[in-house]
C-alpha positions in Angstrom: -91.8 292.3 203.5 -93.9 290.8 201.2 -92.1 291.7 197.8 -88.9 290.7 199.2 -90.3 286.9 200.1 -91.6 286.8 196.5 -88.1 287.8 195.4 -86.5 285.0 197.2 -89.1 282.5 196.3 -88.2 283.1 192.5 -84.6 282.8 193.0 -85.2 279.6 194.8 -87.5 278.3 192.0 -85.0 279.2 189.4 -82.0 277.3 191.0 -84.1 274.1 191.3 -85.1 274.3 187.6 -81.4 274.8 186.6 -80.3 271.9 188.7 -83.1 269.7 187.5 -82.0 270.6 183.5 -78.3 269.7 184.5 -79.4 266.3 186.0 -81.3 265.5 182.8 -78.6 266.4 180.4 -76.0 264.2 182.0 -78.8 261.2 182.0 -78.9 261.6 178.3 -75.4 261.3 177.3 -75.2 257.4 177.5 -78.0 257.3 175.1 -76.5 259.3 172.5 -72.9 257.9 172.3 -73.3 254.4 174.1 -69.9 253.0 172.2 -67.8 255.7 173.8 -68.2 254.2 177.4 -68.5 250.4 176.4 -65.1 248.8 175.8 -64.9 246.1 173.0 -63.9 242.6 174.3 -60.1 242.0 173.7 -59.5 245.5 172.1 -58.5 248.2 174.7 -58.6 252.1 173.8 -54.7 252.0 173.5 -54.8 249.3 170.6 -56.6 251.6 168.4 -53.7 253.6 167.3 -51.6 250.5 166.9 -54.1 248.8 164.5 -54.3 251.9 162.5 -50.6 252.1 162.5 -50.2 248.7 161.2 -52.8 249.1 158.4 -50.9 252.2 157.3 -47.6 250.7 157.1 -48.7 247.6 155.1 -50.3 250.0 152.3 -47.1 251.9 152.2 -44.9 248.8 151.7 -47.3 247.4 149.0 -47.4 250.7 147.1 -43.6 251.2 146.9 -42.4 247.8 146.0 -40.9 247.1 142.6 -42.7 246.1 139.6 -42.4 242.2 138.9 -40.1 240.9 135.9 -36.7 241.8 134.7 -35.6 245.4 134.1 -36.2 247.2 130.9 -32.5 246.8 130.3 -32.5 242.9 131.1 -35.5 242.3 129.3 -34.4 243.8 126.1 -30.9 242.0 126.5 -32.9 239.0 126.5 -34.9 239.4 123.6 -31.8 240.7 121.8 -30.1 237.2 122.3 -33.3 235.1 122.2 -36.2 237.1 120.4 -39.4 236.8 122.7 -37.7 235.7 125.6 -37.6 239.4 127.4 -41.5 239.3 126.7 -42.3 235.8 128.0 -40.2 236.8 131.2 -42.8 239.7 131.6 -45.7 237.4 131.0 -46.3 239.1 127.5 -47.7 236.2 125.3 -46.6 238.0 122.1 -43.3 236.9 122.9 -44.5 233.6 121.5 -44.6 235.4 117.9 -40.9 236.6 118.1 -39.9 233.2 119.2 -41.9 231.5 116.3 -40.8 233.8 113.6 -37.1 233.2 114.9 -37.4 229.7 114.6 -39.4 229.7 111.5 -36.7 231.9 109.9 -33.6 229.8 111.4 -35.1 226.6 109.8 -35.9 228.6 106.7 -32.1 229.8 106.2 -31.1 226.3 107.0 -33.6 224.6 104.3 -33.0 227.0 101.5 -28.9 227.2 101.8 -29.0 223.6 101.7 -31.2 223.4 98.6 -29.2 226.3 97.1 -25.8 224.0 97.6 -27.6 220.9 96.4 -28.7 223.1 93.1 -25.4 224.4 92.6 -23.5 221.0 92.7 -26.2 220.0 90.5 -25.6 222.5 87.7 -21.6 222.2 88.1 -22.0 218.5 87.5 -24.3 219.2 84.5 -21.7 221.5 83.1 -18.8 219.1 83.7 -20.8 216.6 81.7 -22.1 218.8 78.8 -19.2 221.5 78.4 -16.4 219.9 76.8 -12.9 221.4 76.3 -12.1 219.5 73.0 -15.3 221.0 71.4 -14.3 224.6 72.8 -11.0 224.2 71.3 -11.9 223.0 68.0 -15.6 224.5 67.2 -14.9 228.2 66.2 -18.5 229.0 65.6 -21.7 227.6 66.8 -24.3 230.2 66.4 -24.8 233.9 65.4 -22.4 236.0 67.5 -21.3 232.7 69.5 -17.7 231.8 69.5 -14.3 233.0 70.3 -12.8 236.3 69.3 -9.5 236.1 70.8 -9.1 232.4 71.3 -5.7 232.1 73.1 -6.2 234.9 75.5 -9.9 233.6 76.5 -8.9 230.1 76.8 -6.0 231.2 79.2 -8.3 233.2 81.3 -11.2 230.8 81.6 -8.8 227.7 82.5 -7.2 230.3 85.3 -10.5 230.8 86.5 -11.1 226.9 86.8 -8.2 226.6 89.0 -8.7 229.9 91.0 -12.4 230.8 91.0 -14.6 228.0 90.4 -17.9 230.0 90.7 -16.4 232.7 88.4 -15.6 229.9 86.0 -19.1 228.1 85.9 -20.6 231.5 85.4 -18.6 232.5 82.3 -19.1 229.3 80.4 -22.9 229.9 80.8 -23.0 233.7 80.4 -20.5 234.5 77.9 -21.0 233.7 74.2 -17.4 233.4 73.8 -17.4 229.9 75.5 -20.7 228.9 74.0 -19.2 226.6 71.4 -17.8 224.3 74.5 -21.6 223.2 75.0 -22.6 219.7 73.2 -25.9 221.6 72.6 -27.1 224.9 72.8 -30.3 223.5 74.4 -28.1 222.2 77.3 -26.7 225.7 77.9 -30.2 227.4 78.2 -31.1 224.4 80.6 -27.6 225.2 82.7 -28.6 228.8 83.0 -31.9 228.0 84.2 -30.5 225.6 86.9 -28.0 228.4 87.9 -31.0 230.7 88.4 -32.9 228.4 90.5 -29.7 228.0 92.9 -29.2 231.7 92.8 -33.0 232.3 93.8 -32.6 229.8 96.5 -29.5 231.6 97.9 -31.5 235.0 97.5 -34.3 233.8 99.7 -32.0 232.4 102.3 -30.4 236.0 102.6 -33.9 237.3 102.8 -34.9 235.3 105.8 -31.2 236.3 107.4 -32.3 239.7 107.1 -35.7 238.7 108.9 -33.7 237.3 111.5 -31.5 240.3 112.1 -34.6 242.6 112.3 -36.7 240.2 114.6 -33.8 240.6 117.3 -33.8 244.3 117.0 -37.7 244.8 117.1 -37.8 242.2 120.0 -35.3 243.7 122.0 -36.9 247.3 121.6 -40.6 245.8 122.4 -39.3 243.9 125.5 -37.6 247.3 127.0 -40.3 249.2 126.3 -43.0 246.8 127.7 -40.7 246.3 131.1 -40.7 250.3 131.3 -44.4 250.3 130.7 -44.8 247.8 133.7 -42.7 249.8 136.1 -44.5 253.2 135.5 -47.8 251.4 135.6 -50.3 253.4 138.0 -51.3 251.5 141.0 -54.2 252.5 143.2 -53.9 251.4 147.1 -56.6 251.5 149.5 -55.8 252.3 153.2 -58.7 251.7 155.6 -58.1 252.8 159.1 -60.4 252.9 162.4 -59.0 256.0 164.4 -62.2 255.7 166.8 -64.5 253.2 167.8 -67.5 253.4 165.2 -65.7 255.4 162.8 -64.0 254.1 159.7 -61.6 256.6 157.5 -60.9 255.5 153.7 -57.8 256.8 152.2 -57.4 256.1 148.2 -53.6 256.8 147.1 -52.5 257.0 143.5 -48.8 256.0 143.1 -46.6 255.8 140.3 -43.8 253.4 140.2 -40.4 254.0 138.4 
């Protein structure tokens, strides 16, 4: 009888202890996670997913947007027409280099051609003054190896050129010894040839700058198209911050490549 009473007593004490432990554990929950049971003013639990969705959508929209500036084709076309314009439209300051080179080259071509034309006019006027038809027709020898060899044929060919091809005419009276006796002085013939050489140099320089202009268009167009393509392929890093639960912050870093 006494052993049964002791057994019942132990069972009762064990039940009381378990109840006390359960009550203590329940009392400790608010202290461990007070933020779970406390609502923030102006923001309910149902608003949390909406805030996270808005942030995620904004980040996705920014990452999928197109690159600023014209397309590679348009940028290349712009610089092909006006060198440097495609680069400037992309915000590249080196477009000023292409544009400056174009401006200088165009001015150089214009100035050199104008100077060449003036020099050409000068040496032609010089020849009209110092190369005389009557001297050519009357003087048969004017130096070693100088003078006509077949006067009638050469005379006819020269005067034919004067009417049909003036440039060839002015070249021949300076270059060919068979027409040298038409000059009043052989020193004037030498000066005349030097004047022609200076005119030719000016025209040659103008052609060189014309070539520079051509390649400036080509190189600028290729560079602009490549620059636009590189901008569209630039890597962009987007930071997405979400708050799935109160007291927690999730950070997502995404690497996007735009084409």
